[in-house]
mmCIF file of the N, C-alpha and C atoms, coordinates in Angstrom:
data_MODEL
# 
_entry.id   MODEL 
# 
loop_
_atom_site.group_PDB 
_atom_site.id 
_atom_site.type_symbol 
_atom_site.label_atom_id 
_atom_site.label_alt_id 
_atom_site.label_comp_id 
_atom_site.label_asym_id 
_atom_site.label_entity_id 
_atom_site.label_seq_id 
_atom_site.pdbx_PDB_ins_code 
_atom_site.Cartn_x 
_atom_site.Cartn_y 
_atom_site.Cartn_z 
_atom_site.occupancy 
_atom_site.B_iso_or_equiv 
_atom_site.pdbx_formal_charge 
_atom_site.auth_seq_id 
_atom_site.auth_comp_id 
_atom_site.auth_asym_id 
_atom_site.auth_atom_id 
_atom_site.pdbx_PDB_model_num 
ATOM 1   N N  . UNK A 1 1  ? 85.550  89.110  96.516  1.00 0.00 ? 1  UNK A N  1 
ATOM 2   C CA . UNK A 1 1  ? 86.718  89.214  97.356  1.00 0.00 ? 1  UNK A CA 1 
ATOM 3   C C  . UNK A 1 1  ? 86.945  90.674  97.719  1.00 0.00 ? 1  UNK A C  1 
ATOM 4   N N  . UNK A 1 2  ? 87.506  91.485  96.843  1.00 0.00 ? 2  UNK A N  1 
ATOM 5   C CA . UNK A 1 2  ? 87.585  92.919  97.030  1.00 0.00 ? 2  UNK A CA 1 
ATOM 6   C C  . UNK A 1 2  ? 88.396  93.403  98.210  1.00 0.00 ? 2  UNK A C  1 
ATOM 7   N N  . UNK A 1 3  ? 89.039  92.536  98.966  1.00 0.00 ? 3  UNK A N  1 
ATOM 8   C CA . UNK A 1 3  ? 89.880  92.975  100.056 1.00 0.00 ? 3  UNK A CA 1 
ATOM 9   C C  . UNK A 1 3  ? 89.131  93.316  101.339 1.00 0.00 ? 3  UNK A C  1 
ATOM 10  N N  . UNK A 1 4  ? 87.818  93.103  101.384 1.00 0.00 ? 4  UNK A N  1 
ATOM 11  C CA . UNK A 1 4  ? 87.046  93.396  102.587 1.00 0.00 ? 4  UNK A CA 1 
ATOM 12  C C  . UNK A 1 4  ? 87.223  92.265  103.577 1.00 0.00 ? 4  UNK A C  1 
ATOM 13  N N  . UNK A 1 5  ? 87.395  92.619  104.841 1.00 0.00 ? 5  UNK A N  1 
ATOM 14  C CA . UNK A 1 5  ? 87.532  91.593  105.870 1.00 0.00 ? 5  UNK A CA 1 
ATOM 15  C C  . UNK A 1 5  ? 86.159  91.264  106.426 1.00 0.00 ? 5  UNK A C  1 
ATOM 16  N N  . UNK A 1 6  ? 85.905  89.970  106.543 1.00 0.00 ? 6  UNK A N  1 
ATOM 17  C CA . UNK A 1 6  ? 84.653  89.514  107.133 1.00 0.00 ? 6  UNK A CA 1 
ATOM 18  C C  . UNK A 1 6  ? 84.985  88.457  108.179 1.00 0.00 ? 6  UNK A C  1 
ATOM 19  N N  . UNK A 1 7  ? 83.988  88.105  108.974 1.00 0.00 ? 7  UNK A N  1 
ATOM 20  C CA . UNK A 1 7  ? 84.180  87.105  110.008 1.00 0.00 ? 7  UNK A CA 1 
ATOM 21  C C  . UNK A 1 7  ? 84.090  85.686  109.469 1.00 0.00 ? 7  UNK A C  1 
ATOM 22  N N  . UNK A 1 8  ? 83.503  85.515  108.298 1.00 0.00 ? 8  UNK A N  1 
ATOM 23  C CA . UNK A 1 8  ? 83.340  84.162  107.780 1.00 0.00 ? 8  UNK A CA 1 
ATOM 24  C C  . UNK A 1 8  ? 84.594  83.726  107.027 1.00 0.00 ? 8  UNK A C  1 
ATOM 25  N N  . UNK A 1 9  ? 84.865  82.451  107.066 1.00 0.00 ? 9  UNK A N  1 
ATOM 26  C CA . UNK A 1 9  ? 86.007  81.895  106.358 1.00 0.00 ? 9  UNK A CA 1 
ATOM 27  C C  . UNK A 1 9  ? 85.635  81.696  104.900 1.00 0.00 ? 9  UNK A C  1 
ATOM 28  N N  . UNK A 1 10 ? 86.607  81.866  104.029 1.00 0.00 ? 10 UNK A N  1 
ATOM 29  C CA . UNK A 1 10 ? 86.351  81.649  102.608 1.00 0.00 ? 10 UNK A CA 1 
ATOM 30  C C  . UNK A 1 10 ? 86.594  80.186  102.279 1.00 0.00 ? 10 UNK A C  1 
ATOM 31  N N  . UNK A 1 11 ? 85.911  79.737  101.246 1.00 0.00 ? 11 UNK A N  1 
ATOM 32  C CA . UNK A 1 11 ? 86.118  78.365  100.791 1.00 0.00 ? 11 UNK A CA 1 
ATOM 33  C C  . UNK A 1 11 ? 87.413  78.295  99.991  1.00 0.00 ? 11 UNK A C  1 
ATOM 34  N N  . UNK A 1 12 ? 87.846  77.095  99.728  1.00 0.00 ? 12 UNK A N  1 
ATOM 35  C CA . UNK A 1 12 ? 89.060  76.895  98.933  1.00 0.00 ? 12 UNK A CA 1 
ATOM 36  C C  . UNK A 1 12 ? 88.878  77.500  97.540  1.00 0.00 ? 12 UNK A C  1 
ATOM 37  N N  . UNK A 1 13 ? 87.715  77.289  96.957  1.00 0.00 ? 13 UNK A N  1 
ATOM 38  C CA . UNK A 1 13 ? 87.457  77.825  95.614  1.00 0.00 ? 13 UNK A CA 1 
ATOM 39  C C  . UNK A 1 13 ? 87.451  79.355  95.610  1.00 0.00 ? 13 UNK A C  1 
ATOM 40  N N  . UNK A 1 14 ? 86.884  79.968  96.646  1.00 0.00 ? 14 UNK A N  1 
ATOM 41  C CA . UNK A 1 14 ? 86.895  81.427  96.753  1.00 0.00 ? 14 UNK A CA 1 
ATOM 42  C C  . UNK A 1 14 ? 88.316  81.951  96.920  1.00 0.00 ? 14 UNK A C  1 
ATOM 43  N N  . UNK A 1 15 ? 89.116  81.250  97.693  1.00 0.00 ? 15 UNK A N  1 
ATOM 44  C CA . UNK A 1 15 ? 90.508  81.657  97.896  1.00 0.00 ? 15 UNK A CA 1 
ATOM 45  C C  . UNK A 1 15 ? 91.296  81.553  96.597  1.00 0.00 ? 15 UNK A C  1 
ATOM 46  N N  . UNK A 1 16 ? 91.070  80.467  95.852  1.00 0.00 ? 16 UNK A N  1 
ATOM 47  C CA . UNK A 1 16 ? 91.748  80.298  94.565  1.00 0.00 ? 16 UNK A CA 1 
ATOM 48  C C  . UNK A 1 16 ? 91.353  81.410  93.595  1.00 0.00 ? 16 UNK A C  1 
ATOM 49  N N  . UNK A 1 17 ? 90.068  81.723  93.551  1.00 0.00 ? 17 UNK A N  1 
ATOM 50  C CA . UNK A 1 17 ? 89.588  82.775  92.658  1.00 0.00 ? 17 UNK A CA 1 
ATOM 51  C C  . UNK A 1 17 ? 90.198  84.122  93.032  1.00 0.00 ? 17 UNK A C  1 
ATOM 52  N N  . UNK A 1 18 ? 90.284  84.400  94.325  1.00 0.00 ? 18 UNK A N  1 
ATOM 53  C CA . UNK A 1 18 ? 90.881  85.657  94.772  1.00 0.00 ? 18 UNK A CA 1 
ATOM 54  C C  . UNK A 1 18 ? 92.359  85.737  94.426  1.00 0.00 ? 18 UNK A C  1 
ATOM 55  N N  . UNK A 1 19 ? 93.063  84.633  94.573  1.00 0.00 ? 19 UNK A N  1 
ATOM 56  C CA . UNK A 1 19 ? 94.477  84.589  94.237  1.00 0.00 ? 19 UNK A CA 1 
ATOM 57  C C  . UNK A 1 19 ? 94.694  84.785  92.742  1.00 0.00 ? 19 UNK A C  1 
ATOM 58  N N  . UNK A 1 20 ? 93.869  84.140  91.925  1.00 0.00 ? 20 UNK A N  1 
ATOM 59  C CA . UNK A 1 20 ? 93.980  84.312  90.471  1.00 0.00 ? 20 UNK A CA 1 
ATOM 60  C C  . UNK A 1 20 ? 93.717  85.761  90.066  1.00 0.00 ? 20 UNK A C  1 
ATOM 61  N N  . UNK A 1 21 ? 92.711  86.370  90.677  1.00 0.00 ? 21 UNK A N  1 
ATOM 62  C CA . UNK A 1 21 ? 92.382  87.760  90.360  1.00 0.00 ? 21 UNK A CA 1 
ATOM 63  C C  . UNK A 1 21 ? 93.538  88.692  90.722  1.00 0.00 ? 21 UNK A C  1 
ATOM 64  N N  . UNK A 1 22 ? 94.105  88.498  91.883  1.00 0.00 ? 22 UNK A N  1 
ATOM 65  C CA . UNK A 1 22 ? 95.227  89.328  92.318  1.00 0.00 ? 22 UNK A CA 1 
ATOM 66  C C  . UNK A 1 22 ? 96.447  89.115  91.432  1.00 0.00 ? 22 UNK A C  1 
ATOM 67  N N  . UNK A 1 23 ? 96.733  87.866  91.091  1.00 0.00 ? 23 UNK A N  1 
ATOM 68  C CA . UNK A 1 23 ? 97.887  87.558  90.250  1.00 0.00 ? 23 UNK A CA 1 
ATOM 69  C C  . UNK A 1 23 ? 97.737  88.180  88.863  1.00 0.00 ? 23 UNK A C  1 
ATOM 70  N N  . UNK A 1 24 ? 96.524  88.205  88.333  1.00 0.00 ? 24 UNK A N  1 
ATOM 71  C CA . UNK A 1 24 ? 96.324  88.779  86.999  1.00 0.00 ? 24 UNK A CA 1 
ATOM 72  C C  . UNK A 1 24 ? 96.541  90.293  87.004  1.00 0.00 ? 24 UNK A C  1 
ATOM 73  N N  . UNK A 1 25 ? 96.317  90.933  88.131  1.00 0.00 ? 25 UNK A N  1 
ATOM 74  C CA . UNK A 1 25 ? 96.541  92.379  88.226  1.00 0.00 ? 25 UNK A CA 1 
ATOM 75  C C  . UNK A 1 25 ? 98.024  92.713  88.326  1.00 0.00 ? 25 UNK A C  1 
ATOM 76  N N  . UNK A 1 26 ? 98.799  91.813  88.921  1.00 0.00 ? 26 UNK A N  1 
ATOM 77  C CA . UNK A 1 26 ? 100.214 92.070  89.163  1.00 0.00 ? 26 UNK A CA 1 
ATOM 78  C C  . UNK A 1 26 ? 101.042 91.875  87.894  1.00 0.00 ? 26 UNK A C  1 
ATOM 79  N N  . UNK A 1 27 ? 100.662 90.965  87.044  1.00 0.00 ? 27 UNK A N  1 
ATOM 80  C CA . UNK A 1 27 ? 101.423 90.651  85.849  1.00 0.00 ? 27 UNK A CA 1 
ATOM 81  C C  . UNK A 1 27 ? 101.319 91.779  84.827  1.00 0.00 ? 27 UNK A C  1 
ATOM 82  N N  . UNK A 1 28 ? 102.320 91.852  83.963  1.00 0.00 ? 28 UNK A N  1 
ATOM 83  C CA . UNK A 1 28 ? 102.319 92.844  82.888  1.00 0.00 ? 28 UNK A CA 1 
ATOM 84  C C  . UNK A 1 28 ? 101.130 92.635  81.966  1.00 0.00 ? 28 UNK A C  1 
ATOM 85  N N  . UNK A 1 29 ? 100.775 91.390  81.709  1.00 0.00 ? 29 UNK A N  1 
ATOM 86  C CA . UNK A 1 29 ? 99.646  91.123  80.817  1.00 0.00 ? 29 UNK A CA 1 
ATOM 87  C C  . UNK A 1 29 ? 98.344  91.685  81.376  1.00 0.00 ? 29 UNK A C  1 
ATOM 88  N N  . UNK A 1 30 ? 98.214  91.702  82.704  1.00 0.00 ? 30 UNK A N  1 
ATOM 89  C CA . UNK A 1 30 ? 97.026  92.299  83.309  1.00 0.00 ? 30 UNK A CA 1 
ATOM 90  C C  . UNK A 1 30 ? 96.962  93.794  83.057  1.00 0.00 ? 30 UNK A C  1 
ATOM 91  N N  . UNK A 1 31 ? 98.120  94.462  83.156  1.00 0.00 ? 31 UNK A N  1 
ATOM 92  C CA . UNK A 1 31 ? 98.162  95.902  82.879  1.00 0.00 ? 31 UNK A CA 1 
ATOM 93  C C  . UNK A 1 31 ? 97.825  96.167  81.419  1.00 0.00 ? 31 UNK A C  1 
ATOM 94  N N  . UNK A 1 32 ? 98.341  95.333  80.530  1.00 0.00 ? 32 UNK A N  1 
ATOM 95  C CA . UNK A 1 32 ? 98.072  95.518  79.096  1.00 0.00 ? 32 UNK A CA 1 
ATOM 96  C C  . UNK A 1 32 ? 96.584  95.356  78.812  1.00 0.00 ? 32 UNK A C  1 
ATOM 97  N N  . UNK A 1 33 ? 95.937  94.353  79.435  1.00 0.00 ? 33 UNK A N  1 
ATOM 98  C CA . UNK A 1 33 ? 94.501  94.164  79.233  1.00 0.00 ? 33 UNK A CA 1 
ATOM 99  C C  . UNK A 1 33 ? 93.692  95.351  79.757  1.00 0.00 ? 33 UNK A C  1 
ATOM 100 N N  . UNK A 1 34 ? 94.126  95.920  80.858  1.00 0.00 ? 34 UNK A N  1 
ATOM 101 C CA . UNK A 1 34 ? 93.398  97.043  81.450  1.00 0.00 ? 34 UNK A CA 1 
ATOM 102 C C  . UNK A 1 34 ? 93.690  98.365  80.752  1.00 0.00 ? 34 UNK A C  1 
ATOM 103 N N  . UNK A 1 35 ? 94.835  98.478  80.085  1.00 0.00 ? 35 UNK A N  1 
ATOM 104 C CA . UNK A 1 35 ? 95.261  99.729  79.441  1.00 0.00 ? 35 UNK A CA 1 
ATOM 105 C C  . UNK A 1 35 ? 95.748  99.470  78.021  1.00 0.00 ? 35 UNK A C  1 
ATOM 106 N N  . UNK A 1 36 ? 94.871  98.998  77.128  1.00 0.00 ? 36 UNK A N  1 
ATOM 107 C CA . UNK A 1 36 ? 95.346  98.607  75.797  1.00 0.00 ? 36 UNK A CA 1 
ATOM 108 C C  . UNK A 1 36 ? 95.924  99.770  74.978  1.00 0.00 ? 36 UNK A C  1 
ATOM 109 N N  . UNK A 1 37 ? 95.323  100.929 75.057  1.00 0.00 ? 37 UNK A N  1 
ATOM 110 C CA . UNK A 1 37 ? 95.818  102.054 74.257  1.00 0.00 ? 37 UNK A CA 1 
ATOM 111 C C  . UNK A 1 37 ? 97.165  102.553 74.777  1.00 0.00 ? 37 UNK A C  1 
ATOM 112 N N  . UNK A 1 38 ? 97.319  102.580 76.077  1.00 0.00 ? 38 UNK A N  1 
ATOM 113 C CA . UNK A 1 38 ? 98.601  102.980 76.646  1.00 0.00 ? 38 UNK A CA 1 
ATOM 114 C C  . UNK A 1 38 ? 99.691  101.979 76.275  1.00 0.00 ? 38 UNK A C  1 
ATOM 115 N N  . UNK A 1 39 ? 99.341  100.682 76.264  1.00 0.00 ? 39 UNK A N  1 
ATOM 116 C CA . UNK A 1 39 ? 100.305 99.646  75.896  1.00 0.00 ? 39 UNK A CA 1 
ATOM 117 C C  . UNK A 1 39 ? 100.743 99.799  74.443  1.00 0.00 ? 39 UNK A C  1 
ATOM 118 N N  . UNK A 1 40 ? 99.800  100.110 73.567  1.00 0.00 ? 40 UNK A N  1 
ATOM 119 C CA . UNK A 1 40 ? 100.144 100.342 72.156  1.00 0.00 ? 40 UNK A CA 1 
ATOM 120 C C  . UNK A 1 40 ? 101.054 101.562 72.030  1.00 0.00 ? 40 UNK A C  1 
ATOM 121 N N  . UNK A 1 41 ? 100.743 102.616 72.758  1.00 0.00 ? 41 UNK A N  1 
ATOM 122 C CA . UNK A 1 41 ? 101.563 103.831 72.705  1.00 0.00 ? 41 UNK A CA 1 
ATOM 123 C C  . UNK A 1 41 ? 102.978 103.563 73.212  1.00 0.00 ? 41 UNK A C  1 
ATOM 124 N N  . UNK A 1 42 ? 103.101 102.835 74.321  1.00 0.00 ? 42 UNK A N  1 
ATOM 125 C CA . UNK A 1 42 ? 104.428 102.512 74.852  1.00 0.00 ? 42 UNK A CA 1 
ATOM 126 C C  . UNK A 1 42 ? 105.200 101.676 73.847  1.00 0.00 ? 42 UNK A C  1 
ATOM 127 N N  . UNK A 1 43 ? 104.547 100.700 73.232  1.00 0.00 ? 43 UNK A N  1 
ATOM 128 C CA . UNK A 1 43 ? 105.207 99.867  72.227  1.00 0.00 ? 43 UNK A CA 1 
ATOM 129 C C  . UNK A 1 43 ? 105.648 100.660 71.017  1.00 0.00 ? 43 UNK A C  1 
ATOM 130 N N  . UNK A 1 44 ? 104.799 101.565 70.554  1.00 0.00 ? 44 UNK A N  1 
ATOM 131 C CA . UNK A 1 44 ? 105.147 102.372 69.382  1.00 0.00 ? 44 UNK A CA 1 
ATOM 132 C C  . UNK A 1 44 ? 106.311 103.309 69.664  1.00 0.00 ? 44 UNK A C  1 
ATOM 133 N N  . UNK A 1 45 ? 106.267 103.988 70.788  1.00 0.00 ? 45 UNK A N  1 
ATOM 134 C CA . UNK A 1 45 ? 107.348 104.913 71.147  1.00 0.00 ? 45 UNK A CA 1 
ATOM 135 C C  . UNK A 1 45 ? 108.658 104.145 71.344  1.00 0.00 ? 45 UNK A C  1 
ATOM 136 N N  . UNK A 1 46 ? 108.577 103.007 72.004  1.00 0.00 ? 46 UNK A N  1 
ATOM 137 C CA . UNK A 1 46 ? 109.774 102.191 72.212  1.00 0.00 ? 46 UNK A CA 1 
ATOM 138 C C  . UNK A 1 46 ? 110.342 101.733 70.883  1.00 0.00 ? 46 UNK A C  1 
ATOM 139 N N  . UNK A 1 47 ? 109.490 101.293 69.989  1.00 0.00 ? 47 UNK A N  1 
ATOM 140 C CA . UNK A 1 47 ? 109.942 100.875 68.666  1.00 0.00 ? 47 UNK A CA 1 
ATOM 141 C C  . UNK A 1 47 ? 110.600 102.005 67.891  1.00 0.00 ? 47 UNK A C  1 
ATOM 142 N N  . UNK A 1 48 ? 110.015 103.184 67.964  1.00 0.00 ? 48 UNK A N  1 
ATOM 143 C CA . UNK A 1 48 ? 110.603 104.339 67.270  1.00 0.00 ? 48 UNK A CA 1 
ATOM 144 C C  . UNK A 1 48 ? 111.970 104.697 67.856  1.00 0.00 ? 48 UNK A C  1 
ATOM 145 N N  . UNK A 1 49 ? 112.060 104.690 69.178  1.00 0.00 ? 49 UNK A N  1 
ATOM 146 C CA . UNK A 1 49 ? 113.336 105.035 69.811  1.00 0.00 ? 49 UNK A CA 1 
ATOM 147 C C  . UNK A 1 49 ? 114.420 104.009 69.501  1.00 0.00 ? 49 UNK A C  1 
ATOM 148 N N  . UNK A 1 50 ? 114.065 102.741 69.599  1.00 0.00 ? 50 UNK A N  1 
ATOM 149 C CA . UNK A 1 50 ? 115.055 101.700 69.345  1.00 0.00 ? 50 UNK A CA 1 
ATOM 150 C C  . UNK A 1 50 ? 115.406 101.601 67.863  1.00 0.00 ? 50 UNK A C  1 
ATOM 151 N N  . UNK A 1 51 ? 114.464 101.904 67.012  1.00 0.00 ? 51 UNK A N  1 
ATOM 152 C CA . UNK A 1 51 ? 114.713 101.836 65.575  1.00 0.00 ? 51 UNK A CA 1 
ATOM 153 C C  . UNK A 1 51 ? 115.501 103.014 65.040  1.00 0.00 ? 51 UNK A C  1 
ATOM 154 N N  . UNK A 1 52 ? 115.555 104.098 65.792  1.00 0.00 ? 52 UNK A N  1 
ATOM 155 C CA . UNK A 1 52 ? 116.192 105.309 65.285  1.00 0.00 ? 52 UNK A CA 1 
ATOM 156 C C  . UNK A 1 52 ? 117.674 105.398 65.607  1.00 0.00 ? 52 UNK A C  1 
ATOM 157 N N  . UNK A 1 53 ? 118.156 104.592 66.520  1.00 0.00 ? 53 UNK A N  1 
ATOM 158 C CA . UNK A 1 53 ? 119.534 104.750 66.961  1.00 0.00 ? 53 UNK A CA 1 
ATOM 159 C C  . UNK A 1 53 ? 120.178 103.403 67.273  1.00 0.00 ? 53 UNK A C  1 
ATOM 160 N N  . UNK A 1 54 ? 121.340 103.166 66.679  1.00 0.00 ? 54 UNK A N  1 
ATOM 161 C CA . UNK A 1 54 ? 122.064 101.925 66.962  1.00 0.00 ? 54 UNK A CA 1 
ATOM 162 C C  . UNK A 1 54 ? 122.531 101.901 68.413  1.00 0.00 ? 54 UNK A C  1 
ATOM 163 N N  . UNK A 1 55 ? 122.939 103.054 68.924  1.00 0.00 ? 55 UNK A N  1 
ATOM 164 C CA . UNK A 1 55 ? 123.392 103.130 70.315  1.00 0.00 ? 55 UNK A CA 1 
ATOM 165 C C  . UNK A 1 55 ? 122.244 102.811 71.277  1.00 0.00 ? 55 UNK A C  1 
ATOM 166 N N  . UNK A 1 56 ? 121.047 103.273 70.964  1.00 0.00 ? 56 UNK A N  1 
ATOM 167 C CA . UNK A 1 56 ? 119.887 102.969 71.812  1.00 0.00 ? 56 UNK A CA 1 
ATOM 168 C C  . UNK A 1 56 ? 119.617 101.476 71.819  1.00 0.00 ? 56 UNK A C  1 
ATOM 169 N N  . UNK A 1 57 ? 119.739 100.820 70.667  1.00 0.00 ? 57 UNK A N  1 
ATOM 170 C CA . UNK A 1 57 ? 119.540 99.371  70.598  1.00 0.00 ? 57 UNK A CA 1 
ATOM 171 C C  . UNK A 1 57 ? 120.576 98.639  71.443  1.00 0.00 ? 57 UNK A C  1 
ATOM 172 N N  . UNK A 1 58 ? 121.837 99.040  71.327  1.00 0.00 ? 58 UNK A N  1 
ATOM 173 C CA . UNK A 1 58 ? 122.893 98.385  72.091  1.00 0.00 ? 58 UNK A CA 1 
ATOM 174 C C  . UNK A 1 58 ? 122.683 98.578  73.589  1.00 0.00 ? 58 UNK A C  1 
ATOM 175 N N  . UNK A 1 59 ? 122.361 99.780  73.978  1.00 0.00 ? 59 UNK A N  1 
ATOM 176 C CA . UNK A 1 59 ? 122.141 100.074 75.396  1.00 0.00 ? 59 UNK A CA 1 
ATOM 177 C C  . UNK A 1 59 ? 120.969 99.272  75.942  1.00 0.00 ? 59 UNK A C  1 
ATOM 178 N N  . UNK A 1 60 ? 119.880 99.205  75.181  1.00 0.00 ? 60 UNK A N  1 
ATOM 179 C CA . UNK A 1 60 ? 118.705 98.455  75.612  1.00 0.00 ? 60 UNK A CA 1 
ATOM 180 C C  . UNK A 1 60 ? 119.022 96.971  75.715  1.00 0.00 ? 60 UNK A C  1 
ATOM 181 N N  . UNK A 1 61 ? 119.708 96.435  74.729  1.00 0.00 ? 61 UNK A N  1 
ATOM 182 C CA . UNK A 1 61 ? 120.065 95.008  74.763  1.00 0.00 ? 61 UNK A CA 1 
ATOM 183 C C  . UNK A 1 61 ? 120.965 94.696  75.955  1.00 0.00 ? 61 UNK A C  1 
ATOM 184 N N  . UNK A 1 62 ? 121.932 95.557  76.218  1.00 0.00 ? 62 UNK A N  1 
ATOM 185 C CA . UNK A 1 62 ? 122.803 95.349  77.366  1.00 0.00 ? 62 UNK A CA 1 
ATOM 186 C C  . UNK A 1 62 ? 122.019 95.410  78.673  1.00 0.00 ? 62 UNK A C  1 
ATOM 187 N N  . UNK A 1 63 ? 121.126 96.376  78.774  1.00 0.00 ? 63 UNK A N  1 
ATOM 188 C CA . UNK A 1 63 ? 120.315 96.504  79.980  1.00 0.00 ? 63 UNK A CA 1 
ATOM 189 C C  . UNK A 1 63 ? 119.400 95.310  80.184  1.00 0.00 ? 63 UNK A C  1 
ATOM 190 N N  . UNK A 1 64 ? 118.763 94.856  79.117  1.00 0.00 ? 64 UNK A N  1 
ATOM 191 C CA . UNK A 1 64 ? 117.887 93.692  79.230  1.00 0.00 ? 64 UNK A CA 1 
ATOM 192 C C  . UNK A 1 64 ? 118.673 92.427  79.531  1.00 0.00 ? 64 UNK A C  1 
ATOM 193 N N  . UNK A 1 65 ? 119.854 92.302  78.930  1.00 0.00 ? 65 UNK A N  1 
ATOM 194 C CA . UNK A 1 65 ? 120.705 91.140  79.214  1.00 0.00 ? 65 UNK A CA 1 
ATOM 195 C C  . UNK A 1 65 ? 121.090 91.092  80.681  1.00 0.00 ? 65 UNK A C  1 
ATOM 196 N N  . UNK A 1 66 ? 121.271 92.220  81.282  1.00 0.00 ? 66 UNK A N  1 
ATOM 197 C CA . UNK A 1 66 ? 121.605 92.288  82.700  1.00 0.00 ? 66 UNK A CA 1 
ATOM 198 C C  . UNK A 1 66 ? 120.373 92.040  83.567  1.00 0.00 ? 66 UNK A C  1 
ATOM 199 N N  . UNK A 1 67 ? 119.230 92.608  83.166  1.00 0.00 ? 67 UNK A N  1 
ATOM 200 C CA . UNK A 1 67 ? 118.023 92.574  83.997  1.00 0.00 ? 67 UNK A CA 1 
ATOM 201 C C  . UNK A 1 67 ? 117.302 91.235  83.974  1.00 0.00 ? 67 UNK A C  1 
ATOM 202 N N  . UNK A 1 68 ? 117.145 90.648  82.809  1.00 0.00 ? 68 UNK A N  1 
ATOM 203 C CA . UNK A 1 68 ? 116.289 89.455  82.690  1.00 0.00 ? 68 UNK A CA 1 
ATOM 204 C C  . UNK A 1 68 ? 116.732 88.298  83.572  1.00 0.00 ? 68 UNK A C  1 
ATOM 205 N N  . UNK A 1 69 ? 118.014 87.953  83.663  1.00 0.00 ? 69 UNK A N  1 
ATOM 206 C CA . UNK A 1 69 ? 118.378 86.837  84.553  1.00 0.00 ? 69 UNK A CA 1 
ATOM 207 C C  . UNK A 1 69 ? 118.063 87.120  86.021  1.00 0.00 ? 69 UNK A C  1 
ATOM 208 N N  . UNK A 1 70 ? 118.011 88.372  86.399  1.00 0.00 ? 70 UNK A N  1 
ATOM 209 C CA . UNK A 1 70 ? 117.748 88.731  87.792  1.00 0.00 ? 70 UNK A CA 1 
ATOM 210 C C  . UNK A 1 70 ? 116.261 88.725  88.128  1.00 0.00 ? 70 UNK A C  1 
ATOM 211 N N  . UNK A 1 71 ? 115.414 88.640  87.137  1.00 0.00 ? 71 UNK A N  1 
ATOM 212 C CA . UNK A 1 71 ? 113.962 88.665  87.361  1.00 0.00 ? 71 UNK A CA 1 
ATOM 213 C C  . UNK A 1 71 ? 113.414 87.281  87.711  1.00 0.00 ? 71 UNK A C  1 
ATOM 214 N N  . UNK A 1 72 ? 114.180 86.256  87.576  1.00 0.00 ? 72 UNK A N  1 
ATOM 215 C CA . UNK A 1 72 ? 113.688 84.895  87.826  1.00 0.00 ? 72 UNK A CA 1 
ATOM 216 C C  . UNK A 1 72 ? 113.682 84.570  89.268  1.00 0.00 ? 72 UNK A C  1 
# 
């Protein structure tokens, strides 16, 4: 697929495969698979920050409570 334009039409199976590939790149899980060490670092730093301060935990929980319903 690769985003190159050609004159030939793609089959249904090729279109499905291209859509799956694109969708996997857009999701957070795709980023984690492509950047495992960065994902571990982000998780560790986030855990340290949230674990070190009660105010940080409250602020994060409030922010996530506001954000998550809007992501659907």
